[in-house]
Backbone bond lengths (Angstrom), bond angles and torsions (degrees), N, CA, C in turn:
res aa  C-N    CA-C-N  psi(-1)  N-CA   C-N-CA  omega(-1)  CA-C   N-CA-C  phi
1 M - - - 1.447 - - 1.533 107.96 -
2 T 1.331 115.77 131.51 1.464 119.89 179.61 1.529 109.97 -75.75
3 E 1.324 115.63 168.77 1.468 121.57 177.81 1.528 110.75 -59.68
4 Q 1.334 117.00 -42.49 1.459 120.79 179.39 1.526 111.56 -65.48
5 E 1.317 116.55 -42.14 1.467 119.55 178.15 1.526 110.54 -63.11
6 Y 1.324 115.73 -39.15 1.460 119.10 178.63 1.531 110.71 -64.72
7 Q 1.328 117.18 -45.58 1.457 120.63 179.96 1.520 111.29 -60.21
8 Q 1.322 115.83 -43.28 1.457 118.78 179.49 1.527 110.73 -67.58
9 S 1.316 117.65 -37.72 1.464 119.34 179.78 1.522 111.56 -66.76
10 V 1.333 117.94 -32.03 1.466 120.51 176.59 1.525 110.01 -62.42
11 V 1.322 116.73 -47.00 1.459 119.98 -178.79 1.523 111.13 -68.87
12 T 1.318 118.22 -44.16 1.466 119.41 -178.65 1.525 110.94 -65.89
13 D 1.311 118.10 -36.08 1.470 120.98 176.12 1.525 110.10 -64.36
14 Y 1.310 116.54 -43.09 1.465 121.75 177.85 1.537 109.98 -60.72
15 L 1.324 117.15 -46.13 1.460 121.27 178.79 1.522 111.54 -63.08
16 R 1.327 117.20 -40.03 1.474 120.20 178.12 1.510 111.18 -60.66
17 R 1.340 116.30 -42.85 1.469 119.55 178.27 1.527 110.73 -62.52
18 L 1.325 117.41 -42.27 1.457 120.42 177.88 1.529 111.19 -63.48
19 C 1.326 117.08 -41.34 1.465 121.16 178.02 1.523 110.83 -64.66
20 D 1.319 117.10 -42.34 1.465 120.98 179.07 1.514 111.08 -62.04
21 M 1.325 117.26 -42.74 1.467 120.72 179.26 1.517 110.67 -66.00
22 R 1.316 117.56 -43.46 1.456 121.10 -178.64 1.525 111.06 -68.99
23 G 1.320 116.33 -38.48 1.464 120.73 -179.64 1.515 113.05 -60.12
24 Q 1.313 117.09 -29.62 1.462 120.58 177.32 1.518 111.19 -71.04
25 L 1.335 117.11 -25.96 1.449 120.85 -178.10 1.527 112.36 -89.16
26 R 1.331 116.76 -48.42 1.456 120.84 -177.50 1.522 109.09 -159.13
27 P 1.327 117.47 109.85 1.464 118.77 -179.39 1.537 111.41 -72.61
28 S 1.311 116.62 124.83 1.463 123.70 173.04 1.523 107.72 -169.93
29 F 1.295 115.66 173.23 1.462 120.94 179.28 1.518 107.76 -80.57
30 S 1.308 117.06 109.68 1.459 122.52 -175.09 1.529 110.73 -103.44
31 P 1.341 117.09 166.95 1.465 119.72 175.24 1.530 112.31 -56.47
32 N 1.318 117.25 -38.64 1.463 119.96 -179.79 1.525 111.56 -67.01
33 E 1.331 116.72 -38.78 1.470 119.62 176.35 1.527 110.48 -66.83
34 A 1.333 116.68 -37.18 1.459 120.59 177.91 1.525 110.63 -63.05
35 L 1.323 116.43 -43.80 1.465 120.12 178.34 1.518 111.60 -66.49
36 L 1.318 116.02 -42.08 1.457 119.99 -178.40 1.520 111.61 -61.60
37 S 1.322 116.76 -40.71 1.466 119.40 -177.10 1.532 113.80 -85.99
38 N 1.326 118.20 -22.68 1.465 120.32 -174.79 1.519 114.92 -121.41
39 G 1.315 117.66 -11.19 1.458 121.19 -174.33 1.515 113.38 -79.99
40 G 1.306 114.02 164.24 1.449 120.86 177.40 1.512 110.26 -154.27
41 L 1.306 114.74 168.95 1.459 122.66 -177.75 1.526 110.53 -82.92
42 M 1.314 115.34 136.51 1.463 123.10 172.78 1.527 104.41 -126.85
43 H 1.303 116.75 105.64 1.461 119.23 -171.54 1.519 114.10 -116.61
44 V 1.318 117.64 -4.91 1.460 120.41 178.89 1.529 108.16 -100.41
45 V 1.319 116.08 122.52 1.463 121.81 178.93 1.527 108.04 -103.00
46 R 1.312 116.21 131.11 1.461 120.51 178.75 1.520 110.13 -111.00
47 E 1.319 114.98 168.42 1.464 120.47 179.39 1.529 110.13 -64.01
48 K 1.309 115.39 146.88 1.459 120.52 176.18 1.532 109.12 -74.98
49 P 1.327 116.87 135.81 1.466 119.04 172.48 1.537 109.62 -62.59
50 D 1.328 115.85 157.03 1.466 121.09 -176.93 1.520 113.22 -58.81
51 Y 1.326 117.77 -31.97 1.460 119.58 -176.90 1.533 113.00 -73.74
52 I 1.325 118.50 -11.23 1.462 120.96 178.57 1.522 108.91 -92.93
53 K 1.307 113.75 113.25 1.458 120.40 179.34 1.531 108.73 -90.38
54 P 1.330 118.18 149.65 1.469 120.13 178.42 1.529 110.59 -57.71
55 G 1.319 115.64 133.00 1.453 121.19 -178.52 1.523 112.12 -92.10
56 A 1.305 114.97 168.38 1.459 121.37 180.00 1.527 110.59 -70.08
57 P 1.329 117.44 143.04 1.474 120.36 177.41 1.534 110.48 -59.55
58 K 1.317 115.50 145.51 1.465 124.07 176.23 1.528 113.30 62.74
59 Q 1.317 117.04 23.04 1.464 122.54 177.74 1.527 110.10 -126.67
60 C 1.334 116.75 42.12 1.466 120.58 -171.46 1.523 113.03 -60.90
61 Y 1.334 118.15 -37.12 1.465 119.57 -179.09 1.526 110.03 -65.80
62 A 1.329 117.24 -48.98 1.466 121.47 179.78 1.525 110.76 -66.03
63 N 1.330 117.72 -42.74 1.467 120.82 179.59 1.525 110.77 -59.91
64 S 1.309 117.02 -43.04 1.467 121.07 -177.92 1.524 111.57 -68.96
65 I 1.334 117.20 -40.20 1.464 120.49 177.13 1.526 109.79 -63.54
66 F 1.332 117.06 -45.88 1.463 120.75 179.53 1.527 111.04 -59.97
67 A 1.322 116.50 -43.90 1.470 120.46 179.22 1.532 110.94 -65.46
68 L 1.328 117.08 -38.23 1.468 121.22 178.28 1.525 110.22 -60.71
69 V 1.316 116.21 -47.16 1.457 121.14 -179.28 1.529 110.90 -69.02
70 S 1.331 117.36 -32.98 1.468 122.02 -177.39 1.522 113.45 -70.52
71 Q 1.332 117.75 -16.94 1.461 118.45 -175.57 1.516 112.79 -70.45
72 G 1.306 118.76 -21.78 1.462 120.80 177.03 1.514 112.48 73.23
73 K 1.306 115.48 162.51 1.466 121.39 -177.06 1.517 113.17 -78.94
74 S 1.324 118.34 -18.62 1.456 120.29 -176.92 1.530 112.77 -86.00
75 N 1.310 117.12 0.00 1.464 120.96 -178.43 1.528 110.09 -70.28
76 S 1.321 116.76 121.01 1.465 120.11 -179.40 1.530 111.54 -79.92
77 D 1.326 117.47 -17.42 1.462 122.53 -179.72 1.526 108.12 -107.94
78 E 1.318 116.66 73.30 1.451 121.53 -173.54 1.523 111.58 -61.04
79 L 1.328 114.37 137.55 1.458 121.48 175.01 1.521 108.83 -109.34
80 F 1.331 115.67 151.31 1.448 122.18 -176.95 1.520 110.18 -121.20
81 Y 1.325 115.94 146.04 1.463 122.76 178.82 1.525 109.41 -76.26
82 C 1.318 116.30 131.60 1.465 121.85 -178.65 1.519 110.76 -126.57
83 E 1.323 115.58 147.89 1.465 122.25 171.56 1.508 108.84 -136.20
84 G 1.311 114.89 152.52 1.452 121.65 178.24 1.508 109.89 163.01
85 F 1.320 115.23 -131.05 1.460 121.92 -178.71 1.522 109.51 -129.82
86 A 1.316 114.62 149.02 1.461 121.56 172.15 1.521 106.68 -126.22
87 M 1.321 115.64 149.68 1.462 119.56 176.61 1.514 109.24 -146.93
88 E 1.304 114.22 151.92 1.446 119.95 -178.57 1.522 109.85 -66.43
89 A 1.321 115.76 128.96 1.470 120.84 178.81 1.520 108.86 -77.40
90 G 1.318 116.15 129.95 1.451 120.84 176.22 1.515 114.60 71.60
91 G 1.295 118.39 10.98 1.458 120.83 -177.76 1.510 111.45 -131.50
92 L 1.291 115.74 -132.93 1.453 122.32 -179.43 1.528 109.23 -68.12
93 W 1.314 117.52 122.14 1.466 121.81 -176.14 1.519 111.00 -91.09
94 L 1.304 117.01 63.29 1.451 121.56 178.21 1.524 108.34 -117.21
95 P 1.324 118.83 105.98 1.468 120.35 179.50 1.529 111.11 -65.01
96 I 1.323 115.83 139.23 1.462 123.63 -178.91 1.525 107.86 -121.33
97 Q 1.341 117.57 131.97 1.461 119.52 175.12 1.522 107.98 -61.15
98 H 1.346 115.30 137.39 1.462 118.35 -173.92 1.525 109.87 -157.64
99 A 1.328 115.78 160.35 1.468 123.33 173.02 1.524 108.32 -129.23
100 W 1.324 115.78 146.78 1.469 122.37 -178.00 1.520 108.14 -159.36
101 L 1.301 117.18 -176.24 1.463 122.67 174.61 1.517 108.55 -116.06
102 A 1.316 116.22 158.19 1.466 121.46 175.22 1.518 108.37 -145.74
103 D 1.335 114.93 151.39 1.460 119.32 174.60 1.526 108.76 -89.05
104 A 1.310 116.63 -179.51 1.468 121.07 -176.52 1.525 112.96 -63.02
105 H 1.328 117.23 -20.19 1.462 121.54 178.99 1.528 112.12 -88.93
106 G 1.338 117.09 2.60 1.457 121.05 -179.70 1.515 113.36 78.95
107 R 1.324 117.20 15.55 1.466 120.89 177.62 1.528 108.56 -83.77
108 V 1.308 116.12 131.02 1.459 123.47 -173.43 1.522 111.91 -79.69
109 V 1.326 114.62 137.77 1.459 123.56 167.78 1.522 104.77 -124.67
110 D 1.320 117.07 109.24 1.462 121.52 -174.87 1.525 109.54 -105.67
111 P 1.341 117.57 109.64 1.463 119.65 -179.15 1.533 113.74 -77.78
112 T 1.324 118.00 -5.38 1.463 120.91 -176.38 1.516 112.78 -101.63
113 W 1.324 117.77 -46.78 1.458 121.44 -173.84 1.523 111.02 -97.67
114 D 1.320 116.20 125.94 1.469 121.14 176.16 1.520 111.66 -73.11
115 D 1.329 116.48 -25.93 1.469 121.59 -178.20 1.528 111.51 -104.58
116 A 1.335 116.45 39.39 1.459 122.17 -174.55 1.523 113.31 -57.49
117 Q 1.323 118.34 -28.19 1.469 120.55 -179.80 1.523 111.99 -66.40
118 R 1.324 118.48 -12.86 1.472 121.91 176.60 1.525 112.06 -78.66
119 Y 1.328 117.57 -7.02 1.461 121.30 -172.18 1.525 111.99 -119.10
120 V 1.318 114.97 157.76 1.452 122.22 166.77 1.526 106.24 -113.17
121 Y 1.299 115.92 149.07 1.457 122.38 -173.32 1.525 108.85 -120.49
122 F 1.329 116.32 137.60 1.452 121.93 177.20 1.524 106.87 -131.17
123 G 1.325 116.38 117.53 1.455 118.18 -178.69 1.503 112.27 -175.29
124 V 1.320 113.61 -160.56 1.462 122.54 179.09 1.521 108.54 -128.27
125 A 1.311 115.73 154.65 1.460 122.35 174.49 1.524 108.07 -105.23
126 F 1.315 115.60 134.62 1.460 120.96 -179.42 1.515 110.80 -100.80
127 K 1.333 115.88 149.32 1.456 121.78 175.16 1.530 108.39 -65.33
128 T 1.319 116.64 135.36 1.465 121.19 -175.83 1.527 112.84 -59.83
129 P 1.340 121.02 -45.32 1.476 118.85 177.91 1.534 112.08 -59.78
130 F 1.331 116.85 -35.95 1.464 120.22 177.82 1.530 110.57 -65.14
131 V 1.333 117.02 -43.87 1.468 121.25 179.76 1.529 109.79 -59.67
132 L 1.311 117.43 -45.50 1.463 121.26 -179.09 1.527 111.44 -65.87
133 K 1.318 116.79 -38.73 1.472 121.07 177.28 1.536 110.49 -64.25
134 M 1.329 117.30 -42.25 1.464 120.90 179.89 1.528 111.59 -70.61
135 L 1.310 116.82 -32.54 1.459 120.71 176.31 1.530 109.46 -62.58
136 E 1.313 115.90 -44.22 1.464 120.09 177.60 1.532 111.19 -66.27
137 A 1.323 117.35 -43.16 1.469 121.54 179.94 1.524 112.20 -63.76
138 N 1.323 116.67 -24.68 1.467 121.40 -176.47 1.536 111.32 -101.85
139 G 1.312 117.98 21.84 1.453 120.82 177.77 1.518 113.02 64.14
140 M 1.338 116.70 33.86 1.462 124.80 179.06 1.533 112.89 68.56
141 E 1.293 117.84 16.49 1.473 122.55 176.20 1.526 107.99 -85.89
142 P 1.347 118.13 120.18 1.471 119.71 -178.08 1.525 112.17 -73.53
143 G 1.313 115.28 158.98 1.458 122.41 178.65 1.516 110.90 111.07
144 L 1.322 115.81 130.01 1.465 120.83 -179.83 1.526 111.25 -112.74
145 L 1.315 116.69 -62.47 1.466 120.23 -176.21 1.524 112.35 -70.69
146 D 1.310 117.66 -22.58 1.455 119.72 179.54 1.526 112.22 -85.42
147 N 1.331 117.53 4.62 1.454 122.91 -179.77 1.530 108.98 -117.45
148 P 1.337 118.08 90.29 1.473 120.78 -174.98 1.524 114.03 -59.12
149 G 1.345 117.90 -37.74 1.464 120.11 179.70 1.512 112.08 -63.88
150 L 1.315 115.92 -44.58 1.466 121.14 178.04 1.522 110.42 -62.12
151 M 1.317 116.21 -43.10 1.461 119.97 -179.53 1.531 111.09 -63.27
152 R 1.333 117.23 -46.71 1.473 119.84 -179.48 1.519 111.45 -59.12
153 R 1.335 116.61 -41.68 1.467 120.04 -176.44 1.523 113.84 -74.25
154 H 1.335 117.84 -34.59 1.463 119.25 -168.92 1.522 116.23 -116.77
155 F 1.327 118.37 -24.19 1.460 119.15 178.89 1.525 111.01 -153.30
156 G 1.332 115.32 45.61 1.453 121.67 -174.26 1.516 116.19 -92.21
157 T 1.316 118.14 14.86 1.459 120.73 174.05 1.530 107.42 -126.96
158 P 1.323 117.50 158.28 1.471 118.41 178.43 1.530 113.51 -55.40
159 A 1.335 117.37 -39.07 1.466 120.17 -178.70 1.535 111.51 -68.17
160 L 1.334 117.11 -45.10 1.461 120.29 178.49 1.529 111.17 -64.33
161 F 1.314 116.71 -37.70 1.460 120.31 179.27 1.530 110.37 -65.57
162 A 1.319 116.20 -43.11 1.470 120.40 178.99 1.527 111.04 -60.60
163 D 1.331 117.31 -34.42 1.465 120.64 177.62 1.526 112.37 -71.05
164 A 1.331 117.27 -25.03 1.467 121.82 -175.87 1.525 113.23 -84.84
165 I 1.324 117.56 -23.41 1.461 118.95 -174.59 1.526 111.44 -91.49
166 E 1.314 114.41 153.11 1.461 122.01 -178.85 1.518 108.73 -88.59
167 Q 1.310 116.71 109.26 1.457 121.98 -176.64 1.524 112.98 -76.21
168 S 1.354 117.25 -15.46 1.458 119.23 -176.38 1.529 113.06 -76.87
169 V 1.334 117.82 -14.38 1.467 120.72 178.93 1.525 108.54 -78.34
170 V 1.326 115.55 127.65 1.463 120.75 -177.75 1.524 109.74 -76.84
171 L 1.329 115.84 114.01 1.456 122.25 175.70 1.511 108.02 -105.36
172 H 1.312 116.40 137.88 1.460 120.81 178.95 1.523 107.75 -90.76
173 K 1.315 114.69 107.74 1.462 120.50 -176.99 1.515 110.48 -97.59
174 F 1.304 113.86 142.54 1.459 122.34 176.54 1.518 106.47 -107.03
175 D 1.302 117.56 121.47 1.462 121.71 -179.30 1.513 108.95 -77.94
176 W 1.320 116.08 98.47 1.458 121.04 -177.07 1.507 109.64 -118.88
177 S 1.275 115.54 154.40 1.458 121.57 178.49 1.518 108.78 -112.09
178 P 1.345 118.27 133.58 1.463 119.90 178.18 1.532 112.32 -54.74
179 A 1.321 117.62 -28.19 1.462 120.26 -179.38 1.526 111.06 -64.53
180 E 1.337 117.16 -27.90 1.475 120.19 -179.77 1.509 111.88 -64.52
181 F 1.348 117.44 -24.78 1.453 120.83 -172.79 1.526 112.59 -111.97
182 S 1.308 117.29 11.84 1.475 120.89 -179.05 1.505 110.95 -77.99
């Protein structure tokens, strides 16, 4: 198993455990199930464009939304809003909920962490019009997957979730079988 496959298996195993625990309480399409079925690894971090200013610590959702809006319509290298988990590469394997941006090649642009190259990212990229619509629906409060009420109302089924995510962003998927982690 390669380093990337191992990193992805750590996150997918973690998500499976969260889904299993939640499924015992109330079966429904949860953020963790959405990530497990649609998420992928983004492990290449690129330089931040000049228009992205360093964001405040522990404000990744707001920093990423601000950076998304700051890119403007004339940007030829469109960035997409992403949510999921990040974890330290080669170190402590504890996934952390996080938000960041990615380009169409799945290369990460993190407006919050200055040391983003130390991390691997596992998540999904959302379509920009959808992100802006959800921001308005949520009273300008950033965050999609971390808001269960918003998710249930607007993208709480597999089909609605698939419509909300940006399929053009290249996610590195690891073909794993749940039986491998039982």
